[in-house]
C-alpha positions as CSV (number, residue, x, y, z in Angstrom):
1,M,24.0,76.1,99.5
2,L,24.1,72.4,99.3
3,Y,27.6,71.2,98.7
4,D,28.4,67.8,97.3
5,L,31.2,67.3,99.8
6,I,32.5,69.0,103.0
7,I,36.0,68.2,104.1
8,I,36.9,68.9,107.7
9,G,40.6,69.5,108.4
10,G,43.6,71.2,106.6
11,G,46.4,68.7,107.1
12,P,47.8,66.4,104.5
13,A,44.7,64.2,104.3
14,G,42.3,67.1,104.0
15,V,44.4,68.9,101.4
16,A,44.8,65.8,99.3
17,A,41.1,65.0,99.6
18,G,40.3,68.6,98.5
19,I,42.5,68.3,95.4
20,Y,41.0,65.0,94.3
21,A,37.5,66.2,95.0
22,A,38.0,69.2,92.9
23,R,39.4,67.1,90.1
24,Q,36.3,65.0,90.2
25,N,34.3,68.3,89.7
26,L,32.6,68.0,93.1
27,N,31.2,71.2,94.6
28,T,33.4,71.1,97.7
29,L,33.9,73.1,100.9
30,L,37.0,72.6,103.1
31,I,36.7,73.8,106.7
32,A,39.9,74.1,108.7
33,K,41.0,76.2,111.7
34,S,44.4,76.4,110.0
35,F,46.5,74.6,107.4
36,G,49.2,72.2,108.3
37,G,48.1,70.1,111.3
38,Q,51.0,68.4,113.1
39,M,53.4,69.0,110.2
40,T,53.7,72.7,111.1
41,R,54.2,72.1,114.8
42,K,57.6,70.6,114.1
43,S,60.5,72.6,112.6
44,V,62.7,69.5,111.9
45,D,63.3,68.6,108.3
46,I,61.2,65.9,106.6
47,E,63.3,63.5,104.7
48,N,60.9,60.7,103.8
49,Y,58.3,62.4,101.6
50,P,58.7,61.3,98.0
51,G,60.1,64.0,95.7
52,F,61.8,66.0,98.5
53,E,65.1,64.8,99.8
54,K,64.7,67.3,102.7
55,I,62.0,69.9,103.4
56,S,60.6,71.4,106.5
57,G,57.1,70.6,107.6
58,L,56.1,74.3,107.2
59,D,57.5,74.5,103.6
60,L,55.8,71.2,102.6
61,M,52.5,72.4,104.0
62,Q,52.8,75.7,102.2
63,K,53.2,73.8,98.9
64,F,50.2,71.6,99.8
65,E,48.0,74.7,100.4
66,K,49.2,76.5,97.3
67,H,48.3,73.4,95.2
68,L,44.9,73.1,96.8
69,R,44.0,76.8,96.2
70,K,44.7,76.4,92.5
71,N,41.7,74.2,92.3
72,K,38.0,75.2,92.3
73,I,37.1,74.7,96.0
74,D,35.6,76.8,98.7
75,I,37.6,77.3,101.9
76,E,36.4,78.4,105.4
77,I,39.0,79.1,108.1
78,D,36.9,78.0,111.1
79,S,36.5,75.1,113.5
80,V,33.7,72.5,113.4
81,S,31.6,72.0,116.5
82,K,29.1,69.4,115.3
83,V,28.3,67.1,112.4
84,E,24.7,65.9,112.1
85,K,23.1,63.3,109.8
86,V,19.9,64.6,108.2
87,S,17.7,63.6,105.3
88,G,19.7,63.9,102.1
89,G,23.0,64.4,103.8
90,F,24.7,66.3,106.6
91,Y,24.7,69.5,108.5
92,V,28.1,70.8,109.6
93,S,28.1,73.5,112.3
94,A,31.1,75.8,112.8
95,T,32.1,77.4,116.1
96,S,31.5,80.8,114.4
97,G,27.8,80.0,114.2
98,K,27.8,79.2,110.4
99,Q,26.1,76.1,109.2
100,F,26.7,74.2,106.0
101,Q,25.0,71.3,104.3
102,S,26.4,68.6,102.1
103,K,25.7,65.2,100.6
104,A,28.8,63.7,102.0
105,V,31.5,64.5,104.6
106,I,35.2,63.6,105.0
107,V,36.7,64.0,108.5
108,T,40.4,64.7,108.3
109,S,40.7,66.7,111.6
110,G,43.9,65.0,112.6
111,A,45.1,64.8,116.2
112,D,45.8,67.2,119.0
113,P,48.8,66.9,121.3
114,R,48.2,64.6,124.2
115,P,48.7,66.4,127.6
116,L,50.7,65.1,130.5
117,E,47.9,65.8,132.9
118,V,50.2,66.6,135.8
119,P,50.0,69.5,138.3
120,G,51.4,72.7,136.8
121,E,51.0,71.8,133.2
122,K,47.9,73.8,132.5
123,E,49.0,76.7,134.6
124,F,52.2,77.1,132.6
125,I,51.0,76.7,129.1
126,G,52.5,79.6,127.2
127,K,54.8,80.3,130.2
128,G,57.3,77.5,129.6
129,V,55.0,74.6,128.7
130,S,54.7,74.0,125.0
131,Y,53.4,71.4,122.5
132,C,55.0,73.1,119.5
133,T,58.7,73.2,118.9
134,A,58.4,75.1,115.7
135,C,56.3,77.8,117.3
136,D,58.1,78.3,120.6
137,G,61.6,76.9,120.2
138,P,63.3,80.2,119.4
139,L,61.9,81.6,122.7
140,F,64.2,79.4,124.7
141,G,67.6,80.7,123.5
142,D,70.4,80.0,126.0
143,K,68.0,78.2,128.4
144,E,67.7,74.7,129.6
145,V,64.7,72.7,128.5
146,A,63.2,69.2,128.8
147,V,61.4,67.3,126.2
148,V,59.0,64.7,127.6
149,G,58.7,61.7,125.3
150,G,61.4,59.4,123.9
151,G,59.8,58.4,120.6
152,N,60.7,59.9,117.3
153,S,58.6,63.1,117.9
154,G,60.4,63.7,121.2
155,F,63.9,63.2,119.7
156,E,63.1,65.3,116.7
157,A,61.9,68.1,119.0
158,A,65.0,67.8,121.1
159,I,67.3,67.9,118.0
160,S,65.5,71.0,116.8
161,L,65.7,72.7,120.2
162,H,69.5,72.1,120.5
163,S,69.9,75.0,118.0
164,Y,68.5,77.4,120.6
165,A,68.8,76.0,124.0
166,K,71.9,75.8,126.2
167,K,71.0,72.3,127.4
168,V,68.3,69.8,126.3
169,Y,67.1,66.8,128.2
170,I,64.8,64.0,127.0
171,L,62.6,62.4,129.7
172,E,61.2,59.0,128.8
173,F,58.8,57.0,130.9
174,S,59.9,53.6,129.7
175,P,63.2,51.9,130.3
176,Q,63.8,51.7,126.6
177,I,64.0,54.4,124.0
178,K,61.6,54.0,121.1
179,A,63.1,56.5,118.6
180,D,64.8,55.4,115.4
181,E,68.5,54.8,115.6
182,I,69.3,57.7,113.3
183,N,67.6,60.1,115.7
184,Q,69.3,58.6,118.7
185,K,72.7,59.1,117.0
186,L,71.9,62.7,116.3
187,A,70.9,63.2,119.9
188,Q,74.3,61.9,121.0
189,K,76.0,64.1,118.5
190,Y,74.3,67.2,119.9
191,D,75.0,66.2,123.6
192,I,71.3,65.8,124.4
193,E,70.9,64.0,127.7
194,V,68.4,61.2,127.7
195,I,66.8,60.1,131.0
196,T,64.8,56.9,131.0
197,N,62.4,55.5,133.6
198,A,61.3,59.1,134.3
199,A,57.6,59.5,135.4
200,I,56.7,63.2,135.3
201,K,55.0,64.3,138.6
202,E,54.8,68.1,138.5
203,I,55.9,71.2,136.7
204,K,56.8,74.1,138.9
205,G,57.6,77.7,138.8
206,K,56.6,81.2,139.8
207,D,55.7,83.4,136.8
208,F,57.4,81.0,134.5
209,V,58.5,77.4,134.6
210,D,61.7,76.9,136.6
211,S,61.7,73.1,137.1
212,V,60.1,69.7,136.4
213,I,59.9,67.0,139.0
214,Y,60.0,63.4,138.0
215,Q,60.2,60.1,139.8
216,D,62.9,57.6,138.9
217,R,60.9,54.5,138.4
218,K,63.8,52.3,139.5
219,S,64.8,54.0,142.8
220,Q,61.4,55.6,143.3
221,K,63.2,58.8,144.2
222,L,61.8,62.2,143.3
223,I,64.2,64.3,141.3
224,T,64.1,68.0,140.4
225,L,65.4,69.0,137.1
226,N,66.0,72.8,136.8
227,V,64.7,73.8,133.4
228,Q,62.9,76.8,132.0
229,G,60.9,75.0,129.4
230,V,59.0,71.8,129.0
231,F,58.0,70.5,125.6
232,V,55.4,67.7,125.6
233,E,55.9,65.1,122.9
234,I,54.0,62.0,124.2
235,G,51.8,61.4,121.2
236,S,48.5,62.8,120.2
237,Q,44.7,62.2,120.6
238,P,42.3,62.3,117.6
239,A,40.2,65.5,117.3
240,T,36.8,63.7,117.0
241,S,34.4,65.2,119.5
242,F,32.2,66.9,116.9
243,A,31.4,63.5,115.2
244,K,31.1,61.3,118.3
245,D,27.5,60.3,117.6
246,L,28.1,59.2,114.1
247,V,31.2,57.1,114.3
248,E,32.6,54.1,116.1
249,F,35.9,54.5,118.0
250,S,38.9,52.3,118.6
251,E,40.5,51.8,122.0
252,K,42.7,54.8,121.2
253,D,39.6,57.0,120.3
254,E,40.4,56.9,116.6
255,I,37.6,56.7,114.1
256,K,37.1,53.2,112.8
257,I,36.9,53.1,109.0
258,D,36.4,50.5,106.3
259,P,40.0,50.2,105.0
260,K,38.7,49.7,101.4
261,N,36.8,53.0,101.1
262,N,37.4,55.0,104.3
263,M,33.7,55.0,105.2
264,T,32.7,55.2,108.8
265,K,29.6,53.3,110.2
266,T,27.5,56.2,108.9
267,P,26.8,56.0,105.2
268,G,28.2,59.1,103.4
269,L,30.6,60.0,106.3
270,F,34.2,59.2,105.5
271,A,37.4,59.8,107.5
272,A,41.1,59.9,106.6
273,G,44.5,60.5,108.1
274,D,45.7,60.5,111.7
275,V,42.1,60.8,113.0
276,T,41.4,57.2,111.9
277,D,42.5,53.8,113.1
278,V,44.9,53.4,110.1
279,R,48.0,51.7,111.6
280,W,50.8,54.0,110.4
281,K,50.8,57.7,111.1
282,Q,52.9,59.2,108.3
283,I,52.4,62.3,106.1
284,V,52.6,60.3,102.8
285,I,50.0,57.8,104.2
286,A,47.7,60.6,105.4
287,A,47.8,62.2,101.9
288,G,47.1,58.8,100.2
289,E,44.2,58.1,102.6
290,G,42.8,61.6,101.8
291,C,42.9,60.8,98.1
292,K,41.2,57.4,98.7
293,A,38.5,59.0,100.8
294,A,37.7,61.6,98.2
295,L,37.4,59.1,95.4
296,S,35.2,57.0,97.7
297,A,33.0,60.0,98.5
298,Y,32.7,60.8,94.7
299,E,31.5,57.2,94.1
300,Y,29.1,57.5,97.0
301,I,27.6,60.8,95.8
302,I,27.2,59.5,92.2
303,N,25.4,56.4,93.4
304,H,23.2,58.1,95.9
305,G,22.3,61.3,94.1
């Protein structure tokens, strides 16, 4: 089957694109390995999405998905391995071996957690090292844990973890904390210990994490922090490998788009959300960018048959 449009990704940008594509009566397929993206990796409440004074990322994403599924749109739960430009449109290959064809494509694959890339990190994934507070936080009841990263994501993860853990540390590489003041005040309220100038050197343990070693960037001393969990919150990296031959990247490996219509350097290939070089990474912005990309794709399809 030749689709009018294929959307890759099930986060806010992908869902919004799917809703708007369906409303334009485009024959659309959305491919996603799961719904939610980064929203569902965090259990903290969202308080800045219009219409909801407070809602969890999981609850908001469930509402997104329910809304999407009320529209006429095909959905494949799968990962994409490659996007190819061909005569008349695109081939999209899935890791399952399935292949789909469309006149246009919107990439909304979001971003994956950025790893620390220190000894012990890979070895202890699932054994004390985590990138998902919502997924793994409850497993650390009455334990001491460290969150690596002093931005809003790190502080929000730590605030969430305080409900389970006996003690929570935040380790930040820079001398200054980057989180919003409201998050810093909450961390103080919950007795979360913040350590700045901390360069992570190694994660250690036997069968499970039992410590993290960091270097004090002022004194240059190596310090061992006895913790049973390490939550990595140092940002994300765009999930773009499947389209690398068709797009131009920023210095952060984000897909460069025309801000007017979300088109990449390849005609008919659009991108939206955190996978792009749009400046602000926010749920409401990702949803708006998905809408914009869908309307632009509709215009492209109408004009190019």
